[in-house]
N, CA, C and O atoms as a GROMACS GRO file, in nm:
protein
  388
    1UNK      N    1   1.366  -5.173   1.649
    1UNK     CA    2   1.229  -5.171   1.701
    1UNK      C    3   1.180  -5.300   1.721
    1UNK      O    4   1.183  -5.378   1.626
    2UNK      N    5   1.130  -5.340   1.841
    2UNK     CA    6   1.077  -5.471   1.861
    2UNK      C    7   0.943  -5.496   1.810
    2UNK      O    8   0.877  -5.400   1.771
    3UNK      N    9   0.891  -5.622   1.806
    3UNK     CA   10   0.762  -5.651   1.755
    3UNK      C   11   0.652  -5.592   1.843
    3UNK      O   12   0.546  -5.557   1.792
    4UNK      N   13   0.674  -5.580   1.976
    4UNK     CA   14   0.572  -5.512   2.060
    4UNK      C   15   0.553  -5.366   2.035
    4UNK      O   16   0.448  -5.313   2.071
    5UNK      N   17   0.649  -5.297   1.975
    5UNK     CA   18   0.643  -5.158   1.952
    5UNK      C   19   0.538  -5.130   1.840
    5UNK      O   20   0.484  -5.019   1.834
    6UNK      N   21   0.512  -5.224   1.758
    6UNK     CA   22   0.416  -5.205   1.646
    6UNK      C   23   0.275  -5.218   1.694
    6UNK      O   24   0.186  -5.178   1.618
    7UNK      N   25   0.242  -5.270   1.813
    7UNK     CA   26   0.106  -5.285   1.861
    7UNK      C   27   0.051  -5.149   1.901
    7UNK      O   28   0.121  -5.066   1.958
    8UNK      N   29  -0.077  -5.128   1.870
    8UNK     CA   30  -0.142  -5.008   1.907
    8UNK      C   31  -0.250  -5.012   2.007
    8UNK      O   32  -0.304  -4.908   2.046
    9UNK      N   33  -0.284  -5.136   2.051
    9UNK     CA   34  -0.384  -5.152   2.156
    9UNK      C   35  -0.334  -5.112   2.291
    9UNK      O   36  -0.234  -5.167   2.338
   10UNK      N   37  -0.399  -5.016   2.358
   10UNK     CA   38  -0.342  -4.963   2.484
   10UNK      C   39  -0.341  -5.070   2.599
   10UNK      O   40  -0.261  -5.059   2.692
   11UNK      N   41  -0.427  -5.168   2.591
   11UNK     CA   42  -0.438  -5.264   2.700
   11UNK      C   43  -0.325  -5.369   2.695
   11UNK      O   44  -0.304  -5.442   2.792
   12UNK      N   45  -0.252  -5.376   2.582
   12UNK     CA   46  -0.144  -5.473   2.562
   12UNK      C   47  -0.036  -5.453   2.676
   12UNK      O   48   0.016  -5.550   2.730
   13UNK      N   49  -0.006  -5.324   2.709
   13UNK     CA   50   0.102  -5.300   2.793
   13UNK      C   51   0.064  -5.288   2.939
   13UNK      O   52   0.153  -5.264   3.021
   14UNK      N   53  -0.059  -5.302   2.976
   14UNK     CA   54  -0.103  -5.297   3.111
   14UNK      C   55  -0.118  -5.430   3.180
   14UNK      O   56  -0.128  -5.532   3.111
   15UNK      N   57  -0.120  -5.437   3.312
   15UNK     CA   58  -0.142  -5.559   3.387
   15UNK      C   59  -0.284  -5.600   3.353
   15UNK      O   60  -0.368  -5.514   3.333
   16UNK      N   61  -0.313  -5.727   3.347
   16UNK     CA   62  -0.448  -5.774   3.327
   16UNK      C   63  -0.536  -5.739   3.443
   16UNK      O   64  -0.489  -5.738   3.556
   17UNK      N   65  -0.669  -5.708   3.418
   17UNK     CA   66  -0.754  -5.673   3.522
   17UNK      C   67  -0.771  -5.789   3.623
   17UNK      O   68  -0.743  -5.905   3.594
   18UNK      N   69  -0.816  -5.751   3.739
   18UNK     CA   70  -0.842  -5.852   3.842
   18UNK      C   71  -0.985  -5.885   3.832
   18UNK      O   72  -1.071  -5.797   3.829
   19UNK      N   73  -1.015  -6.017   3.827
   19UNK     CA   74  -1.159  -6.058   3.814
   19UNK      C   75  -1.190  -6.136   3.936
   19UNK      O   76  -1.125  -6.236   3.969
   20UNK      N   77  -1.295  -6.087   4.005
   20UNK     CA   78  -1.345  -6.152   4.127
   20UNK      C   79  -1.478  -6.218   4.097
   20UNK      O   80  -1.566  -6.156   4.039
   21UNK      N   81  -1.493  -6.346   4.135
   21UNK     CA   82  -1.623  -6.420   4.121
   21UNK      C   83  -1.666  -6.457   4.259
   21UNK      O   84  -1.593  -6.527   4.330
   22UNK      N   85  -1.783  -6.413   4.302
   22UNK     CA   86  -1.840  -6.444   4.428
   22UNK      C   87  -1.910  -6.580   4.414
   22UNK      O   88  -2.022  -6.583   4.363
   23UNK      N   89  -1.852  -6.689   4.455
   23UNK     CA   90  -1.910  -6.822   4.439
   23UNK      C   91  -2.038  -6.850   4.525
   23UNK      O   92  -2.108  -6.949   4.506
   24UNK      N   93  -2.062  -6.760   4.619
   24UNK     CA   94  -2.183  -6.770   4.703
   24UNK      C   95  -2.299  -6.727   4.613
   24UNK      O   96  -2.407  -6.785   4.623
   25UNK      N   97  -2.281  -6.630   4.528
   25UNK     CA   98  -2.384  -6.586   4.435
   25UNK      C   99  -2.394  -6.674   4.303
   25UNK      O  100  -2.503  -6.699   4.253
   26UNK      N  101  -2.283  -6.717   4.252
   26UNK     CA  102  -2.275  -6.790   4.129
   26UNK      C  103  -2.302  -6.943   4.163
   26UNK      O  104  -2.210  -7.024   4.177
   27UNK      N  105  -2.430  -6.974   4.173
   27UNK     CA  106  -2.473  -7.108   4.223
   27UNK      C  107  -2.494  -7.216   4.115
   27UNK      O  108  -2.495  -7.335   4.145
   28UNK      N  109  -2.510  -7.172   3.991
   28UNK     CA  110  -2.534  -7.277   3.884
   28UNK      C  111  -2.459  -7.240   3.760
   28UNK      O  112  -2.520  -7.208   3.659
   29UNK      N  113  -2.324  -7.244   3.765
   29UNK     CA  114  -2.242  -7.206   3.645
   29UNK      C  115  -2.260  -7.297   3.522
   29UNK      O  116  -2.252  -7.253   3.408
   30UNK      N  117  -2.282  -7.420   3.550
   30UNK     CA  118  -2.289  -7.517   3.438
   30UNK      C  119  -2.420  -7.487   3.358
   30UNK      O  120  -2.422  -7.501   3.235
   31UNK      N  121  -2.523  -7.449   3.425
   31UNK     CA  122  -2.657  -7.414   3.359
   31UNK      C  123  -2.652  -7.275   3.303
   31UNK      O  124  -2.712  -7.254   3.197
   32UNK      N  125  -2.588  -7.178   3.364
   32UNK     CA  126  -2.597  -7.036   3.332
   32UNK      C  127  -2.506  -7.000   3.218
   32UNK      O  128  -2.550  -6.975   3.106
   33UNK      N  129  -2.376  -6.999   3.247
   33UNK     CA  130  -2.269  -6.964   3.154
   33UNK      C  131  -2.286  -6.829   3.083
   33UNK      O  132  -2.229  -6.810   2.976
   34UNK      N  133  -2.362  -6.735   3.139
   34UNK     CA  134  -2.382  -6.606   3.082
   34UNK      C  135  -2.250  -6.530   3.052
   34UNK      O  136  -2.230  -6.475   2.944
   35UNK      N  137  -2.165  -6.530   3.152
   35UNK     CA  138  -2.032  -6.462   3.141
   35UNK      C  139  -1.949  -6.532   3.018
   35UNK      O  140  -1.888  -6.467   2.934
   36UNK      N  141  -1.958  -6.665   3.022
   36UNK     CA  142  -1.879  -6.734   2.918
   36UNK      C  143  -1.928  -6.706   2.779
   36UNK      O  144  -1.851  -6.698   2.684
   37UNK      N  145  -2.062  -6.690   2.771
   37UNK     CA  146  -2.120  -6.669   2.640
   37UNK      C  147  -2.097  -6.530   2.588
   37UNK      O  148  -2.079  -6.512   2.467
   38UNK      N  149  -2.096  -6.433   2.671
   38UNK     CA  150  -2.083  -6.296   2.617
   38UNK      C  151  -1.941  -6.246   2.613
   38UNK      O  152  -1.920  -6.143   2.549
   39UNK      N  153  -1.838  -6.310   2.675
   39UNK     CA  154  -1.701  -6.264   2.675
   39UNK      C  155  -1.646  -6.277   2.536
   39UNK      O  156  -1.641  -6.388   2.484
   40UNK      N  157  -1.602  -6.161   2.470
   40UNK     CA  158  -1.543  -6.173   2.340
   40UNK      C  159  -1.400  -6.225   2.336
   40UNK      O  160  -1.349  -6.261   2.230
   41UNK      N  161  -1.333  -6.229   2.455
   41UNK     CA  162  -1.201  -6.273   2.470
   41UNK      C  163  -1.184  -6.421   2.517
   41UNK      O  164  -1.073  -6.473   2.524
   42UNK      N  165  -1.303  -6.487   2.550
   42UNK     CA  166  -1.305  -6.621   2.601
   42UNK      C  167  -1.217  -6.638   2.724
   42UNK      O  168  -1.130  -6.725   2.730
   43UNK      N  169  -1.243  -6.551   2.821
   43UNK     CA  170  -1.167  -6.552   2.949
   43UNK      C  171  -1.220  -6.660   3.042
   43UNK      O  172  -1.142  -6.715   3.120
   44UNK      N  173  -1.348  -6.693   3.038
   44UNK     CA  174  -1.409  -6.789   3.139
   44UNK      C  175  -1.417  -6.925   3.088
   44UNK      O  176  -1.422  -6.948   2.967
   45UNK      N  177  -1.419  -7.016   3.176
   45UNK     CA  178  -1.453  -7.153   3.142
   45UNK      C  179  -1.514  -7.220   3.268
   45UNK      O  180  -1.493  -7.172   3.380
   46UNK      N  181  -1.586  -7.327   3.249
   46UNK     CA  182  -1.640  -7.395   3.365
   46UNK      C  183  -1.552  -7.515   3.403
   46UNK      O  184  -1.524  -7.604   3.322
   47UNK      N  185  -1.512  -7.514   3.529
   47UNK     CA  186  -1.416  -7.616   3.581
   47UNK      C  187  -1.496  -7.718   3.671
   47UNK      O  188  -1.591  -7.682   3.740
   48UNK      N  189  -1.454  -7.841   3.664
   48UNK     CA  190  -1.505  -7.938   3.754
   48UNK      C  191  -1.432  -7.934   3.892
   48UNK      O  192  -1.310  -7.950   3.898
   49UNK      N  193  -1.506  -7.914   3.996
   49UNK     CA  194  -1.444  -7.905   4.125
   49UNK      C  195  -1.453  -8.042   4.196
   49UNK      O  196  -1.356  -8.085   4.258
   50UNK      N  197  -1.567  -8.111   4.187
   50UNK     CA  198  -1.582  -8.239   4.251
   50UNK      C  199  -1.555  -8.347   4.147
   50UNK      O  200  -1.623  -8.356   4.045
   51UNK      N  201  -1.453  -8.428   4.178
   51UNK     CA  202  -1.419  -8.538   4.094
   51UNK      C  203  -1.418  -8.666   4.175
   51UNK      O  204  -1.341  -8.680   4.271
   52UNK      N  205  -1.503  -8.758   4.136
   52UNK     CA  206  -1.514  -8.888   4.197
   52UNK      C  207  -1.483  -8.991   4.086
   52UNK      O  208  -1.555  -8.994   3.986
   53UNK      N  209  -1.380  -9.073   4.100
   53UNK     CA  210  -1.338  -9.164   3.994
   53UNK      C  211  -1.457  -9.254   3.961
   53UNK      O  212  -1.529  -9.302   4.050
   54UNK      N  213  -1.476  -9.275   3.830
   54UNK     CA  214  -1.573  -9.365   3.773
   54UNK      C  215  -1.717  -9.338   3.811
   54UNK      O  216  -1.802  -9.428   3.807
   55UNK      N  217  -1.744  -9.209   3.848
   55UNK     CA  218  -1.879  -9.172   3.877
   55UNK      C  219  -1.912  -9.045   3.800
   55UNK      O  220  -1.831  -8.953   3.791
   56UNK      N  221  -2.034  -9.041   3.744
   56UNK     CA  222  -2.088  -8.917   3.678
   56UNK      C  223  -2.121  -8.818   3.779
   56UNK      O  224  -2.180  -8.852   3.881
   57UNK      N  225  -2.085  -8.691   3.755
   57UNK     CA  226  -2.117  -8.580   3.845
   57UNK      C  227  -2.247  -8.518   3.810
   57UNK      O  228  -2.273  -8.487   3.694
   58UNK      N  229  -2.331  -8.499   3.909
   58UNK     CA  230  -2.458  -8.439   3.901
   58UNK      C  231  -2.444  -8.288   3.855
   58UNK      O  232  -2.388  -8.210   3.932
   59UNK      N  233  -2.489  -8.247   3.741
   59UNK     CA  234  -2.474  -8.108   3.698
   59UNK      C  235  -2.554  -8.008   3.782
   59UNK      O  236  -2.530  -7.888   3.776
   60UNK      N  237  -2.652  -8.062   3.864
   60UNK     CA  238  -2.730  -7.975   3.953
   60UNK      C  239  -2.666  -7.965   4.088
   60UNK      O  240  -2.716  -7.888   4.170
   61UNK      N  241  -2.567  -8.030   4.118
   61UNK     CA  242  -2.495  -8.019   4.247
   61UNK      C  243  -2.426  -7.881   4.248
   61UNK      O  244  -2.346  -7.849   4.159
   62UNK      N  245  -2.456  -7.801   4.349
   62UNK     CA  246  -2.404  -7.659   4.342
   62UNK      C  247  -2.257  -7.654   4.357
   62UNK      O  248  -2.200  -7.560   4.302
   63UNK      N  249  -2.186  -7.739   4.422
   63UNK     CA  250  -2.048  -7.726   4.441
   63UNK      C  251  -1.961  -7.813   4.347
   63UNK      O  252  -1.839  -7.822   4.362
   64UNK      N  253  -2.026  -7.873   4.253
   64UNK     CA  254  -1.956  -7.965   4.161
   64UNK      C  255  -1.874  -7.888   4.056
   64UNK      O  256  -1.769  -7.934   4.012
   65UNK      N  257  -1.929  -7.764   4.014
   65UNK     CA  258  -1.863  -7.696   3.908
   65UNK      C  259  -1.851  -7.548   3.951
   65UNK      O  260  -1.932  -7.497   4.029
   66UNK      N  261  -1.743  -7.480   3.895
   66UNK     CA  262  -1.726  -7.336   3.918
   66UNK      C  263  -1.683  -7.273   3.789
   66UNK      O  264  -1.611  -7.330   3.707
   67UNK      N  265  -1.733  -7.151   3.776
   67UNK     CA  266  -1.682  -7.073   3.661
   67UNK      C  267  -1.551  -7.006   3.707
   67UNK      O  268  -1.540  -6.951   3.816
   68UNK      N  269  -1.454  -7.014   3.617
   68UNK     CA  270  -1.321  -6.955   3.648
   68UNK      C  271  -1.272  -6.864   3.539
   68UNK      O  272  -1.299  -6.886   3.421
   69UNK      N  273  -1.199  -6.760   3.579
   69UNK     CA  274  -1.137  -6.670   3.481
   69UNK      C  275  -0.997  -6.717   3.453
   69UNK      O  276  -0.900  -6.650   3.487
   70UNK      N  277  -0.985  -6.834   3.391
   70UNK     CA  278  -0.851  -6.890   3.368
   70UNK      C  279  -0.766  -6.805   3.269
   70UNK      O  280  -0.645  -6.803   3.286
   71UNK      N  281  -0.818  -6.740   3.173
   71UNK     CA  282  -0.743  -6.667   3.078
   71UNK      C  283  -0.758  -6.514   3.102
   71UNK      O  284  -0.798  -6.437   3.015
   72UNK      N  285  -0.726  -6.479   3.222
   72UNK     CA  286  -0.739  -6.338   3.272
   72UNK      C  287  -0.652  -6.250   3.194
   72UNK      O  288  -0.684  -6.131   3.184
   73UNK      N  289  -0.543  -6.294   3.137
   73UNK     CA  290  -0.446  -6.212   3.064
   73UNK      C  291  -0.513  -6.161   2.930
   73UNK      O  292  -0.467  -6.063   2.871
   74UNK      N  293  -0.619  -6.229   2.885
   74UNK     CA  294  -0.688  -6.195   2.763
   74UNK      C  295  -0.795  -6.078   2.792
   74UNK      O  296  -0.841  -6.012   2.699
   75UNK      N  297  -0.828  -6.058   2.919
   75UNK     CA  298  -0.935  -5.961   2.954
   75UNK      C  299  -0.904  -5.818   2.916
   75UNK      O  300  -0.796  -5.766   2.945
   76UNK      N  301  -1.001  -5.756   2.850
   76UNK     CA  302  -0.986  -5.612   2.815
   76UNK      C  303  -1.074  -5.523   2.899
   76UNK      O  304  -1.086  -5.404   2.870
   77UNK      N  305  -1.138  -5.579   3.005
   77UNK     CA  306  -1.218  -5.500   3.098
   77UNK      C  307  -1.336  -5.432   3.033
   77UNK      O  308  -1.371  -5.318   3.065
   78UNK      N  309  -1.401  -5.507   2.935
   78UNK     CA  310  -1.511  -5.454   2.863
   78UNK      C  311  -1.641  -5.454   2.951
   78UNK      O  312  -1.739  -5.384   2.923
   79UNK      N  313  -1.636  -5.535   3.058
   79UNK     CA  314  -1.743  -5.545   3.157
   79UNK      C  315  -1.872  -5.609   3.099
   79UNK      O  316  -1.980  -5.595   3.158
   80UNK      N  317  -1.862  -5.678   2.986
   80UNK     CA  318  -1.979  -5.748   2.936
   80UNK      C  319  -2.021  -5.865   3.031
   80UNK      O  320  -2.140  -5.894   3.045
   81UNK      N  321  -1.922  -5.930   3.095
   81UNK     CA  322  -1.950  -6.032   3.187
   81UNK      C  323  -2.018  -5.982   3.309
   81UNK      O  324  -2.107  -6.049   3.360
   82UNK      N  325  -1.980  -5.868   3.359
   82UNK     CA  326  -2.040  -5.808   3.472
   82UNK      C  327  -2.188  -5.770   3.446
   82UNK      O  328  -2.273  -5.790   3.532
   83UNK      N  329  -2.218  -5.716   3.329
   83UNK     CA  330  -2.346  -5.680   3.292
   83UNK      C  331  -2.437  -5.804   3.263
   83UNK      O  332  -2.558  -5.800   3.288
   84UNK      N  333  -2.381  -5.908   3.213
   84UNK     CA  334  -2.455  -6.030   3.175
   84UNK      C  335  -2.497  -6.118   3.294
   84UNK      O  336  -2.601  -6.184   3.289
   85UNK      N  337  -2.416  -6.118   3.403
   85UNK     CA  338  -2.433  -6.196   3.515
   85UNK      C  339  -2.564  -6.168   3.590
   85UNK      O  340  -2.582  -6.061   3.647
   86UNK      N  341  -2.657  -6.268   3.588
   86UNK     CA  342  -2.787  -6.245   3.653
   86UNK      C  343  -2.775  -6.239   3.801
   86UNK      O  344  -2.864  -6.184   3.865
   87UNK      N  345  -2.676  -6.289   3.858
   87UNK     CA  346  -2.654  -6.293   4.002
   87UNK      C  347  -2.560  -6.180   4.056
   87UNK      O  348  -2.536  -6.172   4.176
   88UNK      N  349  -2.507  -6.096   3.966
   88UNK     CA  350  -2.420  -5.994   4.003
   88UNK      C  351  -2.297  -6.049   4.085
   88UNK      O  352  -2.256  -5.992   4.186
   89UNK      N  353  -2.243  -6.162   4.034
   89UNK     CA  354  -2.132  -6.237   4.103
   89UNK      C  355  -1.992  -6.208   4.046
   89UNK      O  356  -1.892  -6.264   4.090
   90UNK      N  357  -1.989  -6.121   3.949
   90UNK     CA  358  -1.858  -6.093   3.888
   90UNK      C  359  -1.825  -5.938   3.905
   90UNK      O  360  -1.908  -5.850   3.885
   91UNK      N  361  -1.701  -5.918   3.943
   91UNK     CA  362  -1.651  -5.780   3.955
   91UNK      C  363  -1.514  -5.776   3.877
   91UNK      O  364  -1.431  -5.865   3.895
   92UNK      N  365  -1.493  -5.681   3.797
   92UNK     CA  366  -1.371  -5.656   3.722
   92UNK      C  367  -1.302  -5.527   3.771
   92UNK      O  368  -1.358  -5.418   3.765
   93UNK      N  369  -1.179  -5.542   3.818
   93UNK     CA  370  -1.101  -5.428   3.859
   93UNK      C  371  -0.980  -5.405   3.767
   93UNK      O  372  -0.897  -5.494   3.752
   94UNK      N  373  -0.970  -5.287   3.705
   94UNK     CA  374  -0.855  -5.255   3.617
   94UNK      C  375  -0.745  -5.208   3.711
   94UNK      O  376  -0.770  -5.155   3.820
   95UNK      N  377  -0.616  -5.230   3.663
   95UNK     CA  378  -0.504  -5.183   3.745
   95UNK      C  379  -0.510  -5.033   3.765
   95UNK      O  380  -0.536  -4.957   3.672
   96UNK      N  381  -0.486  -4.989   3.891
   96UNK     CA  382  -0.498  -4.852   3.923
   96UNK      C  383  -0.628  -4.807   3.978
   96UNK      O  384  -0.642  -4.690   4.014
   97UNK      N  385  -0.732  -4.901   3.988
   97UNK     CA  386  -0.855  -4.858   4.035
   97UNK      C  387  -0.891  -4.925   4.170
   97UNK      O  388  -0.997  -4.898   4.226
   0.00000   0.00000   0.00000
């Protein structure tokens, strides 16, 4: 019997959910971070998109930062991020839906 056979969580054996972020709606991820704050699995992080060597990036610049679901394989599709997003910019699709 392998180590995975002892696990009881049903989501372990499924494909990770698909997470879509509408960047037209998510305009201030560095200031907001609601999804990042409520996610119990720490799926989200804020990534720097604009990089200019030896210059500080303005946190108010709308295209300088993006929230990303880098650790999508940790997602359990609890939808806390969807409910917390004030801009309704996040959608989570579970496999088979």
